[in-house]
C-alpha positions in Angstrom: 103.8 178.2 116.1 107.0 180.1 116.1 110.2 178.3 114.9 113.8 179.4 115.5 116.5 177.5 113.6 119.9 177.3 115.1 123.2 175.8 114.0 123.4 172.6 116.0 122.1 170.7 119.1 124.4 172.6 121.5 122.9 175.9 120.3 119.4 174.5 120.7 120.2 173.4 124.2 121.6 176.8 125.2 118.7 178.6 123.7 116.3 176.3 125.5 118.0 177.0 128.8 117.9 180.8 128.3 114.2 180.6 127.2 113.3 178.5 130.3 115.2 180.8 132.6 113.4 183.9 131.2 110.0 182.1 131.5 110.8 181.2 135.1 111.6 184.8 136.0 108.5 186.1 134.3 106.2 183.5 136.0 107.6 184.2 139.5 107.2 187.9 139.0 103.6 187.4 137.8 102.4 184.5 140.0 105.0 183.8 142.6 106.0 180.4 141.3 107.2 178.6 138.2 105.9 175.1 137.4 107.7 173.4 134.5 107.3 170.0 133.0 110.5 168.4 131.7 111.1 165.7 129.1 114.0 163.4 128.5 116.5 163.1 125.7 120.1 164.0 124.8 119.4 167.6 123.9 117.1 168.2 126.8 119.7 166.8 129.2 122.3 169.1 127.6 119.8 172.0 128.1 119.4 171.2 131.8 123.1 171.4 132.4 123.1 174.8 130.7 120.0 175.8 132.7 121.9 175.2 136.0 124.1 178.1 135.0 121.3 180.5 134.2 119.8 183.1 136.6 116.7 181.3 137.8 114.7 182.0 141.0 115.1 178.4 142.1 113.3 178.8 145.5 110.0 179.3 143.6 110.5 176.6 141.0 108.6 173.3 140.9 109.6 170.6 138.4 107.3 167.9 137.2 107.8 165.2 134.5 106.2 165.1 131.1 106.6 161.3 131.0 108.6 158.5 132.5 109.4 154.9 131.8 108.2 152.2 134.2 111.6 151.1 135.6 113.4 150.9 138.9 114.9 153.9 140.7 118.2 154.9 139.2 117.7 152.9 136.0 119.4 154.5 133.0 116.1 154.4 131.1 114.5 156.7 133.6 114.2 160.4 132.7 114.5 161.2 136.4 117.9 159.6 136.6 119.2 162.0 134.0 117.3 164.9 135.4 119.0 164.3 138.8 122.4 164.1 137.1 122.0 167.0 134.7 120.2 169.6 136.8 119.4 168.6 140.4 123.0 167.9 141.3 123.9 171.4 139.9 121.3 173.8 141.4 119.8 174.5 144.8 116.4 172.8 144.3 115.0 171.2 147.4 113.7 167.6 147.1 110.1 168.8 147.8 110.3 171.0 144.7 110.9 168.0 142.4 107.9 165.8 141.7 108.9 162.6 140.0 106.3 160.3 138.4 105.6 157.4 140.8 106.5 154.6 138.3 107.9 152.3 140.9 104.5 151.7 142.4 103.0 148.2 142.3 99.6 149.9 141.5 100.3 152.1 138.6 96.7 153.1 137.9 96.4 154.4 141.4 99.8 156.0 141.2 98.9 157.9 138.0 95.8 159.3 139.7 97.9 160.3 142.6 100.2 162.2 140.3 97.3 164.0 138.8 96.4 165.1 142.3 99.9 166.3 142.9 99.7 168.4 139.8 96.5 170.0 141.2 98.3 170.8 144.5 101.1 172.7 142.9 99.5 174.1 139.7 95.8 174.6 140.5 92.6 172.9 139.6 92.6 172.2 136.7 96.4 172.4 136.8 98.1 174.7 134.4 101.8 174.4 133.7 103.8 177.6 133.2 106.0 175.8 130.6 106.1 172.3 129.1 109.2 171.0 127.4 108.5 168.6 124.6 110.6 166.6 122.1 109.6 165.0 118.8 110.3 161.4 117.8 111.0 160.2 114.3 107.7 158.4 114.4 105.8 161.6 115.4 105.4 160.9 119.1 105.9 163.5 121.8 105.9 162.9 125.6 104.8 159.3 125.6 101.9 160.0 123.3 102.9 157.3 120.8 101.3 156.2 117.6 98.5 153.7 118.0 98.2 153.7 121.8 94.6 153.7 123.0 95.4 156.3 125.7 95.8 158.9 122.9 92.0 159.4 123.2 92.2 160.3 127.0 90.1 163.4 127.5 89.2 163.3 131.2 92.5 162.7 132.9 95.7 164.6 133.0 98.0 161.6 133.6 97.7 158.2 131.9 99.6 154.9 131.4 100.6 153.6 128.0 101.0 150.1 126.7 104.4 148.8 125.8 106.5 151.1 123.7 110.1 150.3 123.0 110.0 147.6 125.7 108.6 149.7 128.5 105.2 151.0 129.7 105.2 154.7 130.3 103.4 157.2 132.5 102.7 160.4 130.6 100.9 163.8 130.7 98.0 163.8 128.3 96.8 166.2 125.7 94.4 168.0 128.0 97.2 168.7 130.5 99.8 169.7 128.0 97.4 171.9 126.0 96.6 173.9 129.0 100.2 175.0 129.4 100.8 178.7 129.2 103.9 178.1 127.0 105.2 175.0 125.2 108.8 174.8 124.0 109.9 172.0 121.6 113.6 171.0 121.3 114.1 169.2 118.0 117.5 168.2 116.7 118.8 165.7 114.1 118.0 165.0 110.5 115.9 162.0 111.5 113.4 164.4 112.9 113.1 166.5 109.7 110.0 164.9 108.2 108.1 165.0 111.4 109.0 168.6 112.2 107.7 169.6 108.8 104.4 167.7 109.5 104.2 169.2 112.9 104.6 172.7 111.5 101.8 172.0 109.0 99.5 170.9 111.8 99.3 167.3 110.7 97.0 165.8 113.3 97.6 162.2 112.0 100.8 162.2 114.1 100.6 162.3 117.9 102.6 165.5 118.1 100.3 167.2 115.7 97.5 167.3 118.3 99.5 169.5 120.7 98.3 173.1 120.7 100.4 175.4 118.5 99.0 178.7 119.8 101.5 179.0 122.7 104.3 176.8 121.1 107.9 177.8 120.3 110.2 175.4 118.5 113.9 175.5 118.8 115.4 173.3 116.0 118.8 172.7 114.6 119.4 173.0 110.8 119.3 169.3 110.3 115.9 169.0 111.9 114.6 172.0 109.9 115.9 170.7 106.6 112.4 170.1 105.2 110.9 173.4 106.3 110.6 176.3 103.9 113.9 178.1 103.2 112.9 181.1 105.3 112.8 178.8 108.3 115.4 176.2 107.5 118.2 178.6 106.6 117.9 181.2 109.4 
């Protein structure tokens, strides 16, 4: 796992946008399309606004979601709501290039299976993401892979439903899906993330984030989040 420490959340967001744009250009040159899975959060939404200003081959981009809360369309809790405001309103992506998780369905189990099929249609069988964006929670969760949830053990499905977490059920990509990604980029900001980032870097599999593959992972962290890493990482 490679870690780059930057001054603050804005720097992390801009670096994440530049990294994503470069990965998009490389994927399109190599394979003709770029399939990226996006997460939610303050820094990722800031990153998406910066991404809209980057040189990206938008016509060959497909966006999927890492996870989503079960909530009505347009709800402020929905990652898709912020994705639409931060990126989709600012770049020339067509509606058919954006694949939101179907959390408004009355049959969520069938809907999650349908989303897994969508992933196969756009990213192969088994589906392989060109890039997955991940965040890190103060409790060690990433995506909606949260401590103690039974679906953490899912090994035969790429999309799963969680139980209640912070008042909402979630739909999320699973470890098998995320760990097949060609590249993974983590955006980690804030002092409240420092302990978990140190544990992630050590490969601590007792936290959900620790079970994400590190081989293809790149972490962009601000100095507060990197505070408990070794000085050669925390002070760069």
